[in-house]
N, CA, C and O atoms as a DFTB+ gen file, in Angstrom:
828 C
 N C O
     1  1      33.613      84.669      57.801
     2  2      33.499      83.487      58.618
     3  2      33.414      83.860      60.108
     4  3      33.703      84.993      60.492
     5  1      33.015      82.893      60.931
     6  2      32.884      83.152      62.350
     7  2      34.240      83.380      62.979
     8  3      35.192      82.650      62.702
     9  1      34.331      84.403      63.834
    10  2      35.558      84.649      64.546
    11  2      35.576      83.875      65.860
    12  3      34.592      83.228      66.220
    13  1      36.678      83.944      66.560
    14  2      36.771      83.290      67.851
    15  2      35.904      84.031      68.871
    16  3      35.846      85.260      68.868
    17  1      35.223      83.266      69.752
    18  2      34.510      83.881      70.860
    19  2      35.534      84.473      71.818
    20  3      36.683      84.036      71.874
    21  1      35.090      85.482      72.575
    22  2      36.032      86.198      73.436
    23  2      36.666      85.287      74.469
    24  3      37.845      85.448      74.783
    25  1      35.907      84.320      75.013
    26  2      36.488      83.425      76.027
    27  2      37.632      82.614      75.434
    28  3      38.624      82.340      76.109
    29  1      37.488      82.228      74.153
    30  2      38.539      81.445      73.519
    31  2      39.774      82.310      73.274
    32  3      40.901      81.842      73.435
    33  1      39.570      83.552      72.891
    34  2      40.698      84.461      72.693
    35  2      41.469      84.657      73.992
    36  3      42.700      84.664      74.002
    37  1      40.727      84.816      75.089
    38  2      41.396      84.985      76.388
    39  2      42.178      83.738      76.771
    40  3      43.316      83.833      77.231
    41  1      41.576      82.573      76.585
    42  2      42.244      81.312      76.937
    43  2      43.517      81.125      76.115
    44  3      44.552      80.719      76.643
    45  1      43.432      81.423      74.828
    46  2      44.594      81.289      73.953
    47  2      45.706      82.258      74.348
    48  3      46.884      81.899      74.347
    49  1      45.318      83.499      74.688
    50  2      46.317      84.490      75.087
    51  2      46.988      84.096      76.406
    52  3      48.202      84.235      76.551
    53  1      46.197      83.603      77.365
    54  2      46.781      83.149      78.634
    55  2      47.772      82.020      78.400
    56  3      48.868      82.016      78.959
    57  1      47.374      81.054      77.564
    58  2      48.260      79.931      77.271
    59  2      49.546      80.395      76.604
    60  3      50.632      79.936      76.958
    61  1      49.429      81.305      75.638
    62  2      50.604      81.782      74.918
    63  2      51.558      82.532      75.833
    64  3      52.769      82.317      75.783
    65  1      51.013      83.417      76.673
    66  2      51.853      84.185      77.593
    67  2      52.541      83.257      78.601
    68  3      53.724      83.419      78.898
    69  1      51.792      82.293      79.116
    70  2      52.366      81.373      80.102
    71  2      53.442      80.515      79.470
    72  3      54.483      80.281      80.084
    73  1      53.211      80.037      78.246
    74  2      54.199      79.182      77.574
    75  2      55.504      79.941      77.349
    76  3      56.586      79.414      77.608
    77  1      55.400      81.178      76.866
    78  2      56.613      81.974      76.642
    79  2      57.339      82.244      77.955
    80  3      58.565      82.149      78.024
    81  1      56.585      82.577      78.990
    82  2      57.198      82.888      80.282
    83  2      57.901      81.660      80.863
    84  3      58.995      81.773      81.415
    85  1      57.281      80.504      80.741
    86  2      57.898      79.277      81.270
    87  2      59.224      78.965      80.564
    88  3      60.119      78.357      81.151
    89  1      59.337      79.378      79.329
    90  2      60.578      79.133      78.581
    91  2      61.712      80.009      79.120
    92  3      62.864      79.579      79.176
    93  1      61.374      81.242      79.515
    94  2      62.405      82.195      79.902
    95  2      62.624      82.279      81.408
    96  3      63.706      82.671      81.847
    97  1      61.614      81.917      82.216
    98  2      61.696      82.116      83.663
    99  2      62.732      81.211      84.310
   100  3      62.919      80.062      83.910
   101  1      63.401      81.759      85.320
   102  2      64.345      80.992      86.120
   103  2      63.899      80.895      87.586
   104  3      64.248      79.944      88.285
   105  1      63.136      81.874      88.034
   106  2      62.696      81.899      89.422
   107  2      61.642      80.823      89.661
   108  3      60.649      80.746      88.937
   109  1      61.859      79.995      90.675
   110  2      60.984      78.862      90.926
   111  2      59.558      79.293      91.239
   112  3      58.609      78.606      90.861
   113  1      59.393      80.428      91.930
   114  2      58.059      80.897      92.293
   115  2      57.313      81.424      91.070
   116  3      56.113      81.198      90.921
   117  1      58.036      82.132      90.194
   118  2      57.416      82.595      88.960
   119  2      57.018      81.418      88.079
   120  3      55.961      81.438      87.449
   121  1      57.862      80.397      88.035
   122  2      57.539      79.203      87.246
   123  2      56.247      78.566      87.735
   124  3      55.416      78.146      86.931
   125  1      56.075      78.494      89.059
   126  2      54.856      77.922      89.625
   127  2      53.646      78.747      89.224
   128  3      52.601      78.191      88.888
   129  1      53.777      80.072      89.257
   130  2      52.648      80.945      88.904
   131  2      52.263      80.779      87.430
   132  3      51.083      80.682      87.094
   133  1      53.264      80.749      86.568
   134  2      52.957      80.637      85.141
   135  2      52.435      79.248      84.776
   136  3      51.625      79.110      83.859
   137  1      52.901      78.212      85.497
   138  2      52.333      76.882      85.295
   139  2      50.855      76.883      85.665
   140  3      50.039      76.264      84.981
   141  1      50.505      77.586      86.761
   142  2      49.106      77.655      87.165
   143  2      48.273      78.434      86.139
   144  3      47.135      78.059      85.860
   145  1      48.827      79.509      85.580
   146  2      48.106      80.258      84.544
   147  2      47.851      79.364      83.340
   148  3      46.773      79.413      82.746
   149  1      48.825      78.556      82.980
   150  2      48.654      77.637      81.846
   151  2      47.570      76.598      82.165
   152  3      46.759      76.250      81.307
   153  1      47.571      76.113      83.409
   154  2      46.525      75.174      83.817
   155  2      45.150      75.798      83.736
   156  3      44.193      75.155      83.307
   157  1      45.050      77.062      84.152
   158  2      43.750      77.767      84.095
   159  2      43.262      77.888      82.660
   160  3      42.075      77.715      82.385
   161  1      44.178      78.185      81.749
   162  2      43.778      78.317      80.338
   163  2      43.219      76.986      79.825
   164  3      42.242      76.970      79.077
   165  1      43.837      75.874      80.224
   166  2      43.354      74.554      79.795
   167  2      42.006      74.245      80.458
   168  3      41.134      73.644      79.830
   169  1      41.832      74.649      81.714
   170  2      40.571      74.402      82.404
   171  2      39.429      75.192      81.758
   172  3      38.299      74.709      81.681
   173  1      39.729      76.392      81.301
   174  2      38.721      77.186      80.585
   175  2      38.298      76.466      79.315
   176  3      37.109      76.340      79.021
   177  1      39.304      75.989      78.556
   178  2      39.016      75.274      77.315
   179  2      38.179      74.036      77.583
   180  3      37.214      73.774      76.864
   181  1      38.536      73.266      78.613
   182  2      37.808      72.034      78.922
   183  2      36.377      72.342      79.346
   184  3      35.441      71.665      78.921
   185  1      36.208      73.362      80.182
   186  2      34.876      73.703      80.688
   187  2      33.952      74.178      79.570
   188  3      32.764      73.858      79.567
   189  1      34.491      74.934      78.629
   190  2      33.665      75.518      77.571
   191  2      33.427      74.563      76.410
   192  3      32.430      74.695      75.700
   193  1      34.322      73.607      76.205
   194  2      34.193      72.706      75.053
   195  2      33.630      71.337      75.431
   196  3      33.129      70.609      74.574
   197  1      33.716      70.991      76.723
   198  2      33.274      69.667      77.142
   199  2      34.304      68.580      76.936
   200  3      34.030      67.408      77.194
   201  1      35.515      68.959      76.463
   202  2      36.568      67.980      76.265
   203  2      37.184      67.588      77.600
   204  3      37.178      68.368      78.552
   205  1      37.714      66.376      77.658
   206  2      38.450      65.912      78.818
   207  2      39.677      66.790      79.034
   208  3      40.361      67.149      78.075
   209  1      39.963      67.141      80.305
   210  2      41.080      68.036      80.601
   211  2      42.399      67.471      80.117
   212  3      43.236      68.226      79.622
   213  1      42.617      66.168      80.241
   214  2      43.863      65.560      79.771
   215  2      43.993      65.739      78.257
   216  3      45.084      65.997      77.750
   217  1      42.871      65.602      77.537
   218  2      42.887      65.778      76.084
   219  2      43.231      67.217      75.729
   220  3      44.006      67.462      74.805
   221  1      42.656      68.171      76.461
   222  2      42.953      69.584      76.217
   223  2      44.426      69.862      76.461
   224  3      45.058      70.571      75.678
   225  1      44.980      69.316      77.535
   226  2      46.404      69.525      77.812
   227  2      47.271      68.952      76.696
   228  3      48.273      69.560      76.317
   229  1      46.900      67.799      76.171
   230  2      47.671      67.201      75.069
   231  2      47.628      68.081      73.834
   232  3      48.638      68.232      73.147
   233  1      46.475      68.662      73.541
   234  2      46.312      69.451      72.316
   235  2      46.752      70.900      72.475
   236  3      47.257      71.512      71.534
   237  1      46.556      71.441      73.669
   238  2      46.620      72.882      73.877
   239  2      47.872      73.321      74.631
   240  3      48.328      74.453      74.468
   241  1      48.428      72.439      75.449
   242  2      49.544      72.813      76.319
   243  2      50.697      71.825      76.192
   244  3      51.259      71.390      77.197
   245  1      51.043      71.478      74.978
   246  2      52.034      70.422      74.773
   247  2      53.328      70.907      74.147
   248  3      54.143      70.100      73.700
   249  1      53.525      72.227      74.112
   250  2      54.734      72.767      73.504
   251  2      55.501      73.619      74.485
   252  3      54.995      73.997      75.541
   253  1      56.742      73.915      74.113
   254  2      57.572      74.813      74.911
   255  2      58.129      75.894      73.999
   256  3      58.116      75.766      72.774
   257  1      58.621      76.967      74.625
   258  2      59.204      78.039      73.840
   259  2      58.165      79.004      73.323
   260  3      56.981      78.890      73.639
   261  1      58.612      79.955      72.527
   262  2      57.715      80.982      71.989
   263  2      56.689      80.342      71.071
   264  3      57.034      79.568      70.178
   265  1      55.410      80.677      71.301
   266  2      54.351      80.037      70.545
   267  2      54.215      80.659      69.153
   268  3      54.165      81.882      69.019
   269  1      54.156      79.819      68.127
   270  2      54.024      80.273      66.751
   271  2      52.874      79.529      66.082
   272  3      52.441      78.491      66.584
   273  1      52.367      80.044      64.950
   274  2      51.248      79.373      64.271
   275  2      51.639      77.998      63.746
   276  3      52.811      77.729      63.479
   277  1      50.646      77.140      63.604
   278  2      50.822      75.856      62.946
   279  2      50.543      76.036      61.460
   280  3      49.749      76.890      61.068
   281  1      51.204      75.220      60.633
   282  2      51.043      75.305      59.181
   283  2      50.263      74.091      58.686
   284  3      50.598      72.947      58.994
   285  1      49.222      74.367      57.918
   286  2      48.397      73.336      57.299
   287  2      48.513      73.483      55.785
   288  3      48.326      74.582      55.264
   289  1      48.816      72.408      55.071
   290  2      48.931      72.489      53.619
   291  2      47.803      71.696      52.963
   292  3      47.382      70.656      53.471
   293  1      47.320      72.203      51.829
   294  2      46.238      71.554      51.073
   295  2      46.624      71.445      49.616
   296  3      47.197      72.372      49.044
   297  1      46.303      70.290      49.006
   298  2      46.597      70.025      47.611
   299  2      45.345      70.214      46.762
   300  3      44.373      69.472      46.906
   301  1      45.370      71.200      45.884
   302  2      44.273      71.422      44.935
   303  2      44.661      70.762      43.622
   304  3      45.350      71.358      42.793
   305  1      44.212      69.525      43.441
   306  2      44.545      68.751      42.245
   307  2      43.352      68.881      41.288
   308  3      42.289      68.310      41.535
   309  1      43.534      69.629      40.206
   310  2      42.445      69.878      39.261
   311  2      42.800      69.257      37.919
   312  3      43.881      69.476      37.371
   313  1      41.852      68.471      37.405
   314  2      42.058      67.765      36.137
   315  2      40.757      67.775      35.346
   316  3      39.706      67.362      35.837
   317  1      40.853      68.258      34.102
   318  2      39.707      68.271      33.194
   319  2      38.490      68.939      33.849
   320  3      37.366      68.442      33.765
   321  1      38.745      70.073      34.501
   322  2      37.669      70.866      35.079
   323  2      37.099      70.343      36.376
   324  3      36.056      70.819      36.823
   325  1      37.761      69.369      36.998
   326  2      37.272      68.826      38.255
   327  2      38.403      68.776      39.275
   328  3      39.573      68.629      38.923
   329  1      38.025      68.902      40.553
   330  2      39.010      68.898      41.634
   331  2      38.903      67.602      42.438
   332  3      37.815      67.056      42.623
   333  1      40.043      67.127      42.907
   334  2      40.110      65.913      43.698
   335  2      39.820      66.245      45.164
   336  3      40.506      67.069      45.769
   337  1      38.805      65.599      45.724
   338  2      38.495      65.738      47.152
   339  2      38.484      64.362      47.791
   340  3      38.191      63.360      47.139
   341  1      38.807      64.328      49.074
   342  2      38.793      63.076      49.815
   343  2      37.706      63.137      50.890
   344  3      37.409      64.199      51.437
   345  1      37.128      61.986      51.172
   346  2      36.087      61.903      52.191
   347  2      36.664      61.316      53.475
   348  3      37.263      60.240      53.464
   349  1      36.479      62.028      54.570
   350  2      36.986      61.574      55.863
   351  2      36.010      60.586      56.494
   352  3      34.905      60.380      55.991
   353  1      36.428      59.987      57.588
   354  2      35.585      59.012      58.268
   355  2      34.310      59.642      58.808
   356  3      33.323      58.948      59.050
   357  1      34.330      60.959      58.999
   358  2      33.145      61.689      59.472
   359  2      32.105      61.851      58.354
   360  3      30.971      62.254      58.609
   361  1      32.505      61.534      57.110
   362  2      31.617      61.744      55.965
   363  2      31.837      63.068      55.276
   364  3      31.271      63.311      54.210
   365  1      32.658      63.939      55.868
   366  2      32.919      65.260      55.291
   367  2      34.004      65.185      54.232
   368  3      34.834      64.276      54.235
   369  1      33.986      66.173      53.309
   370  2      34.917      66.210      52.186
   371  2      35.899      67.377      52.311
   372  3      35.570      68.427      52.862
   373  1      37.095      67.175      51.794
   374  2      38.125      68.216      51.841
   375  2      39.195      67.936      50.793
   376  3      39.312      66.820      50.287
   377  1      39.971      68.962      50.478
   378  2      41.174      68.750      49.680
   379  2      42.179      67.959      50.531
   380  3      42.256      68.181      51.739
   381  1      42.944      67.049      49.932
   382  2      43.954      66.325      50.713
   383  2      44.904      67.304      51.393
   384  3      45.295      68.313      50.808
   385  1      45.269      66.997      52.627
   386  2      46.198      67.892      53.313
   387  2      46.313      67.578      54.780
   388  3      45.713      66.622      55.271
   389  1      47.095      68.396      55.491
   390  2      47.275      68.203      56.910
   391  2      48.421      69.050      57.450
   392  3      48.969      69.893      56.739
   393  1      48.783      68.820      58.719
   394  2      49.871      69.566      59.341
   395  2      51.163      69.370      58.562
   396  3      51.439      68.284      58.054
   397  1      51.946      70.432      58.476
   398  2      53.248      70.369      57.820
   399  2      54.249      69.723      58.786
   400  3      54.495      70.244      59.874
   401  1      54.813      68.608      58.387
   402  2      55.792      67.922      59.222
   403  2      57.089      68.727      59.325
   404  3      57.446      69.468      58.409
   405  1      57.782      68.573      60.444
   406  2      58.975      69.380      60.694
   407  2      60.102      69.065      59.714
   408  3      60.991      69.892      59.509
   409  1      60.074      67.885      59.111
   410  2      61.152      67.520      58.188
   411  2      60.744      67.705      56.718
   412  3      61.424      67.210      55.819
   413  1      59.645      68.413      56.478
   414  2      59.153      68.611      55.122
   415  2      59.016      70.096      54.806
   416  3      58.630      70.880      55.673
   417  1      59.328      70.487      53.580
   418  2      58.972      71.821      53.128
   419  2      57.466      71.856      52.891
   420  3      56.855      70.793      52.771
   421  1      56.836      73.039      52.820
   422  2      55.393      73.088      52.532
   423  2      55.016      72.345      51.255
   424  3      54.027      71.612      51.242
   425  1      55.781      72.520      50.190
   426  2      55.458      71.849      48.920
   427  2      55.621      70.335      49.055
   428  3      54.770      69.576      48.591
   429  1      56.709      69.894      49.687
   430  2      56.931      68.463      49.859
   431  2      55.846      67.846      50.732
   432  3      55.419      66.716      50.494
   433  1      55.406      68.585      51.735
   434  2      54.343      68.084      52.608
   435  2      53.035      67.924      51.844
   436  3      52.276      66.986      52.085
   437  1      52.781      68.845      50.922
   438  2      51.573      68.769      50.103
   439  2      51.594      67.520      49.227
   440  3      50.584      66.831      49.091
   441  1      52.740      67.238      48.643
   442  2      52.891      66.020      47.833
   443  2      52.661      64.788      48.693
   444  3      51.964      63.862      48.278
   445  1      53.239      64.769      49.883
   446  2      53.099      63.633      50.807
   447  2      51.650      63.395      51.185
   448  3      51.176      62.259      51.171
   449  1      50.939      64.477      51.527
   450  2      49.552      64.348      51.960
   451  2      48.649      63.864      50.830
   452  3      47.735      63.073      51.061
   453  1      48.900      64.335      49.611
   454  2      48.104      63.880      48.467
   455  2      48.291      62.378      48.250
   456  3      47.339      61.668      47.926
   457  1      49.515      61.905      48.430
   458  2      49.785      60.476      48.259
   459  2      49.149      59.661      49.388
   460  3      48.559      58.608      49.143
   461  1      49.271      60.151      50.627
   462  2      48.748      59.393      51.773
   463  2      47.231      59.365      51.813
   464  3      46.643      58.317      52.078
   465  1      46.582      60.499      51.554
   466  2      45.139      60.582      51.724
   467  2      44.355      60.237      50.460
   468  3      43.216      59.780      50.553
   469  1      44.946      60.449      49.276
   470  2      44.205      60.227      48.038
   471  2      44.852      59.200      47.123
   472  3      44.267      58.830      46.104
   473  1      46.053      58.730      47.468
   474  2      46.743      57.766      46.619
   475  2      47.248      58.369      45.331
   476  3      47.529      57.640      44.380
   477  1      47.374      59.704      45.274
   478  2      47.763      60.394      44.053
   479  2      49.195      60.909      44.135
   480  3      49.621      61.442      45.160
   481  1      49.921      60.742      43.052
   482  2      51.224      61.399      42.896
   483  2      50.973      62.734      42.207
   484  3      50.296      62.799      41.182
   485  1      51.524      63.792      42.778
   486  2      51.283      65.131      42.248
   487  2      52.572      65.925      42.187
   488  3      53.570      65.594      42.826
   489  1      52.515      66.987      41.393
   490  2      53.599      67.974      41.331
   491  2      53.007      69.328      41.660
   492  3      52.030      69.752      41.042
   493  1      53.594      70.010      42.630
   494  2      53.119      71.326      43.025
   495  2      53.517      72.350      41.979
   496  3      54.679      72.409      41.576
   497  1      52.554      73.164      41.533
   498  2      52.833      74.128      40.464
   499  2      52.631      75.590      40.862
   500  3      53.200      76.487      40.240
   501  1      51.818      75.832      41.901
   502  2      51.488      77.227      42.212
   503  2      50.965      77.332      43.639
   504  3      50.178      76.497      44.084
   505  1      51.413      78.371      44.356
   506  2      50.844      78.693      45.659
   507  2      49.619      79.565      45.447
   508  3      49.729      80.706      44.998
   509  1      48.455      79.025      45.771
   510  2      47.208      79.754      45.555
   511  2      46.993      80.799      46.634
   512  3      46.655      81.944      46.333
   513  1      47.188      80.408      47.906
   514  2      46.895      81.343      48.989
   515  2      47.600      80.941      50.268
   516  3      47.963      79.783      50.470
   517  1      47.782      81.933      51.126
   518  2      48.280      81.747      52.490
   519  2      47.296      82.481      53.391
   520  3      47.331      83.707      53.494
   521  1      46.411      81.717      54.049
   522  2      45.268      82.328      54.732
   523  2      45.254      81.998      56.229
   524  3      45.690      80.932      56.663
   525  1      44.739      82.950      56.986
   526  2      44.528      82.804      58.414
   527  2      43.223      82.037      58.624
   528  3      42.156      82.497      58.218
   529  1      43.313      80.870      59.257
   530  2      42.097      80.065      59.456
   531  2      41.026      80.809      60.228
   532  3      39.836      80.614      59.977
   533  1      41.431      81.667      61.171
   534  2      40.448      82.413      61.956
   535  2      39.532      83.254      61.065
   536  3      38.373      83.485      61.411
   537  1      40.036      83.703      59.941
   538  2      39.278      84.585      59.049
   539  2      38.405      83.773      58.091
   540  3      37.283      84.179      57.787
   541  1      38.900      82.639      57.615
   542  2      38.267      81.959      56.501
   543  2      37.557      80.651      56.837
   544  3      36.721      80.188      56.062
   545  1      37.877      80.057      57.970
   546  2      37.343      78.724      58.272
   547  2      36.590      78.705      59.596
   548  3      36.727      79.614      60.415
   549  1      35.812      77.684      59.790
   550  2      35.054      77.530      61.032
   551  2      34.807      76.035      61.266
   552  3      34.832      75.264      60.306
   553  1      34.570      75.604      62.511
   554  2      34.533      76.434      63.728
   555  2      35.932      76.894      64.127
   556  3      36.927      76.420      63.579
   557  1      36.006      77.840      65.104
   558  2      37.307      78.352      65.531
   559  2      38.144      77.262      66.180
   560  3      37.618      76.289      66.719
   561  1      39.473      77.447      66.116
   562  2      40.413      76.473      66.649
   563  2      41.233      77.084      67.775
   564  3      41.451      78.296      67.803
   565  1      41.681      76.263      68.688
   566  2      42.480      76.758      69.805
   567  2      43.852      77.225      69.350
   568  3      44.480      78.035      70.033
   569  1      44.331      76.736      68.216
   570  2      45.625      77.135      67.692
   571  2      45.453      78.229      66.637
   572  3      44.409      78.338      65.994
   573  1      46.490      79.023      66.481
   574  2      46.592      79.883      65.292
   575  2      47.090      79.000      64.164
   576  3      48.129      78.352      64.292
   577  1      46.355      78.968      63.056
   578  2      46.688      78.113      61.928
   579  2      46.778      78.934      60.655
   580  3      45.891      79.736      60.363
   581  1      47.846      78.733      59.899
   582  2      48.013      79.328      58.584
   583  2      47.835      78.229      57.549
   584  3      48.530      77.213      57.585
   585  1      46.900      78.434      56.626
   586  2      46.617      77.443      55.592
   587  2      47.308      77.844      54.295
   588  3      47.136      78.956      53.796
   589  1      48.095      76.910      53.762
   590  2      48.751      77.097      52.479
   591  2      48.088      76.159      51.461
   592  3      48.132      74.937      51.604
   593  1      47.476      76.751      50.438
   594  2      46.804      75.954      49.425
   595  2      47.597      76.010      48.124
   596  3      47.843      77.083      47.574
   597  1      47.991      74.831      47.644
   598  2      48.839      74.710      46.473
   599  2      48.065      74.081      45.309
   600  3      47.364      73.085      45.481
   601  1      48.204      74.673      44.140
   602  2      47.679      74.043      42.923
   603  2      48.661      72.945      42.524
   604  3      49.875      73.150      42.536
   605  1      48.118      71.770      42.167
   606  2      48.967      70.624      41.869
   607  2      48.564      69.958      40.555
   608  3      47.393      69.951      40.175
   609  1      49.545      69.409      39.887
   610  2      49.317      68.640      38.671
   611  2      49.297      67.151      39.015
   612  3      50.170      66.655      39.728
   613  1      48.287      66.444      38.499
   614  2      48.182      65.009      38.740
   615  2      49.185      64.247      37.877
   616  3      49.289      64.477      36.672
   617  1      49.923      63.334      38.519
   618  2      50.880      62.485      37.812
   619  2      50.413      61.033      37.770
   620  3      51.126      60.149      37.295
   621  1      49.191      60.802      38.279
   622  2      48.669      59.448      38.297
   623  2      48.511      58.918      39.706
   624  3      48.894      59.571      40.676
   625  1      47.955      57.751      39.807
   626  2      47.734      57.126      41.101
   627  2      46.306      56.637      41.235
   628  3      45.478      56.815      40.342
   629  1      46.040      56.017      42.374
   630  2      44.716      55.455      42.622
   631  2      44.464      55.439      44.107
   632  3      45.368      55.148      44.891
   633  1      43.242      55.748      44.506
   634  2      42.909      55.780      45.924
   635  2      43.128      54.414      46.578
   636  3      42.773      53.369      46.031
   637  1      43.721      54.466      47.758
   638  2      43.918      53.259      48.562
   639  2      43.346      53.511      49.959
   640  3      43.561      54.584      50.524
   641  1      42.624      52.545      50.522
   642  2      42.116      52.716      51.888
   643  2      43.258      53.073      52.844
   644  3      44.357      52.528      52.741
   645  1      42.988      53.986      53.767
   646  2      44.027      54.421      54.693
   647  2      43.382      54.824      56.009
   648  3      42.164      54.734      56.168
   649  1      44.201      55.267      56.947
   650  2      43.735      55.554      58.309
   651  2      42.931      56.842      58.400
   652  3      42.240      57.063      59.394
   653  1      43.007      57.709      57.369
   654  2      42.395      59.029      57.486
   655  2      41.186      59.247      56.585
   656  3      40.276      59.993      56.947
   657  1      41.162      58.607      55.415
   658  2      40.081      58.859      54.474
   659  2      39.466      57.550      53.979
   660  3      40.118      56.506      53.952
   661  1      38.190      57.636      53.588
   662  2      37.463      56.427      53.175
   663  2      37.153      56.417      51.675
   664  3      36.758      55.383      51.136
   665  1      37.329      57.556      50.998
   666  2      37.018      57.617      49.574
   667  2      37.626      58.864      48.970
   668  3      38.026      59.779      49.689
   669  1      37.696      58.901      47.650
   670  2      38.085      60.108      46.942
   671  2      37.264      60.183      45.667
   672  3      36.782      59.167      45.168
   673  1      37.107      61.402      45.138
   674  2      36.346      61.561      43.903
   675  2      36.687      62.920      43.302
   676  3      37.317      63.765      43.939
   677  1      36.254      63.105      42.061
   678  2      36.494      64.351      41.330
   679  2      35.180      65.102      41.205
   680  3      34.140      64.514      40.906
   681  1      35.238      66.440      41.442
   682  2      34.023      67.239      41.478
   683  2      34.190      68.524      40.651
   684  3      35.227      69.185      40.710
   685  1      33.150      68.860      39.884
   686  2      33.117      70.116      39.163
   687  2      32.894      71.273      40.151
   688  3      32.411      71.067      41.265
   689  1      33.247      72.466      39.732
   690  2      33.172      73.636      40.621
   691  2      31.737      73.865      41.110
   692  3      31.539      74.264      42.258
   693  1      30.747      73.623      40.267
   694  2      29.348      73.862      40.642
   695  2      28.660      72.613      41.177
   696  3      27.438      72.593      41.324
   697  1      29.433      71.574      41.469
   698  2      28.854      70.332      41.996
   699  2      29.646      69.799      43.177
   700  3      29.870      68.594      43.297
   701  1      30.069      70.707      44.046
   702  2      30.861      70.293      45.209
   703  2      29.989      69.519      46.188
   704  3      28.810      69.829      46.358
   705  1      30.572      68.512      46.830
   706  2      29.783      67.649      47.731
   707  2      29.480      68.340      49.049
   708  3      30.092      69.347      49.404
   709  1      28.531      67.776      49.755
   710  2      28.212      68.214      51.118
   711  2      28.137      66.982      52.008
   712  3      27.742      65.904      51.562
   713  1      28.526      67.151      53.286
   714  2      29.063      68.385      53.855
   715  2      30.567      68.512      53.592
   716  3      31.268      67.516      53.416
   717  1      31.039      69.752      53.570
   718  2      32.469      70.013      53.478
   719  2      33.055      70.074      54.890
   720  3      32.378      70.472      55.838
   721  1      34.306      69.681      55.013
   722  2      35.029      69.810      56.285
   723  2      35.539      71.242      56.389
   724  3      36.697      71.521      56.076
   725  1      34.674      72.140      56.827
   726  2      34.965      73.570      56.738
   727  2      36.142      74.032      57.568
   728  3      36.721      75.082      57.290
   729  1      36.508      73.258      58.593
   730  2      37.687      73.623      59.361
   731  2      38.959      73.359      58.566
   732  3      40.021      73.888      58.895
   733  1      38.854      72.538      57.514
   734  2      40.010      72.208      56.695
   735  2      40.018      72.959      55.370
   736  3      41.054      73.480      54.958
   737  1      38.888      73.017      54.711
   738  2      38.748      73.870      53.529
   739  2      37.266      74.079      53.260
   740  3      36.466      73.154      53.395
   741  1      36.915      75.267      52.892
   742  2      35.531      75.607      52.598
   743  2      35.301      75.549      51.093
   744  3      36.244      75.496      50.304
   745  1      34.020      75.560      50.714
   746  2      33.680      75.614      49.292
   747  2      34.257      76.860      48.652
   748  3      34.684      76.827      47.498
   749  1      34.275      77.952      49.387
   750  2      34.851      79.199      48.886
   751  2      36.340      79.032      48.587
   752  3      36.821      79.532      47.570
   753  1      37.063      78.350      49.439
   754  2      38.498      78.124      49.201
   755  2      38.712      77.191      48.007
   756  3      39.658      77.374      47.240
   757  1      37.842      76.198      47.848
   758  2      37.948      75.317      46.682
   759  2      37.730      76.136      45.400
   760  3      38.445      75.953      44.415
   761  1      36.751      77.029      45.420
   762  2      36.475      77.846      44.221
   763  2      37.641      78.786      43.923
   764  3      37.924      79.080      42.762
   765  1      38.315      79.254      44.970
   766  2      39.497      80.085      44.766
   767  2      40.573      79.296      44.012
   768  3      41.271      79.848      43.162
   769  1      40.701      78.004      44.327
   770  2      41.680      77.155      43.649
   771  2      41.299      76.957      42.176
   772  3      42.172      76.947      41.309
   773  1      40.013      76.802      41.895
   774  2      39.562      76.744      40.509
   775  2      39.932      78.039      39.781
   776  3      40.422      78.012      38.652
   777  1      39.690      79.170      40.445
   778  2      40.029      80.466      39.834
   779  2      41.521      80.546      39.520
   780  3      41.906      81.021      38.451
   781  1      42.355      80.087      40.440
   782  2      43.798      80.112      40.215
   783  2      44.200      79.212      39.060
   784  3      45.131      79.532      38.320
   785  1      43.503      78.075      38.894
   786  2      43.846      77.132      37.823
   787  2      43.525      77.693      36.450
   788  3      44.128      77.280      35.459
   789  1      42.576      78.637      36.374
   790  2      42.202      79.229      35.093
   791  2      43.038      80.454      34.730
   792  3      43.021      80.906      33.585
   793  1      43.770      80.989      35.707
   794  2      44.498      82.240      35.499
   795  2      45.825      82.004      34.791
   796  3      46.585      81.107      35.154
   797  1      46.093      82.819      33.775
   798  2      47.385      82.739      33.104
   799  2      48.495      83.188      34.043
   800  3      49.591      82.629      34.037
   801  1      48.198      84.203      34.850
   802  2      49.130      84.695      35.871
   803  2      48.333      84.844      37.173
   804  3      47.222      85.373      37.178
   805  1      48.909      84.378      38.248
   806  2      48.179      84.379      39.508
   807  2      48.987      85.055      40.597
   808  3      50.162      84.745      40.793
   809  1      48.350      85.988      41.313
   810  2      48.964      86.598      42.475
   811  2      48.449      85.897      43.730
   812  3      47.245      85.858      43.986
   813  1      49.363      85.354      44.493
   814  2      48.972      84.592      45.688
   815  2      48.137      85.458      46.622
   816  3      48.509      86.590      46.928
   817  1      47.018      84.927      47.067
   818  2      46.162      85.619      48.034
   819  2      46.727      85.381      49.428
   820  3      47.161      84.275      49.753
   821  1      46.717      86.409      50.231
   822  2      47.251      86.258      51.593
   823  2      46.589      87.228      52.535
   824  3      46.054      88.252      52.109
   825  1      46.621      86.910      53.828
   826  2      46.063      87.768      54.865
   827  2      47.184      88.558      55.538
   828  3      46.924      89.346      56.447
């Protein structure tokens, strides 16, 4: 998959260094310098992406303390040889999932996302993979993201209109819809989940 462009790597590194320094610094002059470095990193992102600077600050410079990766969980619900995918408002398809909430374990978050986005009650049965989004997904993201994909058993349910998705459907491995929301899950990652569902014993894939 496409890696991060060098300008994005530099902007992310500047932001990370400034964020950590602001957490530990006590000297008022050093704090001012590191705040300016953080502002520069956001200005680079805004200039290169065309996003509003306030939006970039909200997304890119909204945390304190040592910077760590964000966790994204995905529910691979496979039934009778087909996988459950949801369609977003953009028209793109993906496995149900999203950011892991601070009050949820990864497995519990996967169950929650399947219910919210697809109207399905599920039981998590297997961790398929723990992957670095920079390696497997595109386009590149300003955050470091670790994707956890869980195989899930369907316990029933029915799609309900919601704020994030407009439809859901079941797809065979060789009949995946287009376009896929590749920043969330690629066709290759969906096929990996099919492979895990067929395996008597599965070793979690990881980067």
